[in-house]
N, C-alpha and C positions, 0 to 999 in steps of 0.2 A: 155596124149595127145601127137599124133604122130608128129615127125618133118616131115617138107616139103621141106625145102632146107637146106642143109648142107653145110658148108664152112669148108674147111680142110686147114690149114696154115702149110706149111712147109719149112725146110730151105734145099731141095734138096740134102741131104747126105742120106746115107746108114740107119742113124739112122731114116729117117723118115718113113720107111717102118711100123713099129708097128701103127703109126699114121694114114697112108691111110688104113692099114687094117681094123682098129677100125671104121674111118669113113665110108668106104665101107660098113662093117657089117650093121651100123647104118643106112646105106642109103637103103639098100635091105631090112633090116626089118621094115622100116618106109615108104617103096615107095616113098622117097624122092630124090629130085635133089641133086646132088653132084657137088660142084665147088671147085676149088682148087685156092690157092693164094701163090705165092712167092714174098717177098718184098727185093728187092737189096737195102741195106742201102748205102745213098751216103758216099763215102770215106772220106768225110771233117766230116761228122758228128761220123764216126768211130775214129776218130783222134782228136776229140774235136773241130773242126770247122776251128782252126788256123793251116793251111798248106800251106807254102810259095812255092807252085808248083803247075802246072796245073796237075790236075789229070783226065782230061776229058777222054784221051785216055785209062788209067787203069779203068777208070769206065766204058767205053765202053767194054773193054775187060770182065769185070768183068759180065756186062750183058748178054754180047754173051755166055759167060762160062754157065751162068744161063738157058739160052735158050737151050742151048745143054743138059744140065742136065734133062731139064724139057721133052724134046723130048724123052730122054732115059726113063723116068720115064712112058712117056704116051706109050711106047711101051712094058714097063714092066706089066703095068696095062691097059688092053684094055678098062675098063669101064672109064677111065679118056679120051679117045680118045673123046667121045662125050660130056664131062663134060666141064664146062666153067674153063678153065685154063689160069691162068692172071699172069703175070710179071709186077710188078712196082716197081718205085723208091721210097724211103721215109722212114720214121720211122716205124718201124714194127706195133706197137700198133696203130697209129693213122691209118695209111693204113687198116690194119685188120678191125678196127672198121667202116671206111667210107666204104670199101667194103660189110660188111656184113649189114649196114643199106642199102646201094644203092640197092644191089640184094635182100633184103628182107629175108635174111638168119635167122632161128630160132636158130641154132646151131652152133658154132665154137669148131672145133676139134684142137687141138693145141699141139705140143710136144716142144721140146726145138730149140733154135736157136744156130746153130752150133758154133758161134765165142764164147760162153760162156761155152759151153761144158755141160755134161749131169749132172753132178753133182750139179750145179746150177739151176736145170730145174724150179723150181716154184720160184726163186728169180729172174728169168730174163724174157723172153718174154711170157710165159705161165702165169705168174703173171701181167706182164704189160696189156696183154689182158683181163684178167679177170677183172681189173679195169675199169669202164665206157664201159664194152661191152654192146651193144643194145641187147643181146639175151642171153641164156645160151652158158657156155663154158664147154668145156669137156677138161681137161689136162690129156693127156695118159700118163701112168708112164712109163719110159723107164728106161731099166737096162742095166746098163754096161757090155760091153763084154770082 
């Protein structure tokens, strides 16, 4: 059964290239729509929620950097220009699941979350996304360089 709408969830680092390549191949071979999402995790969540300082300025800088990296990615992969590309705040697993449901995606393609490193690929974001996903999930194996 062919896929109709593929969601690729990326961390916007160089390591996401194989994930995008695989999603693009599947999109072309299935004639499927391609969407991309990157989740900016709130800094308070990354530090366990108990941070005795205002992180709003740092959070905004993080979001602005993600927007810049997304624009570079779009210029590198021309097929992403017309794609649904989204940046949002939140917990990656929840936001990816929510986006996939909202957009009626039937496949999520995911690699690693940069903060955890490639060695923990299936123990981190890919594993989180797999559990409770509203559709099929493809975890692209990333090789350490």
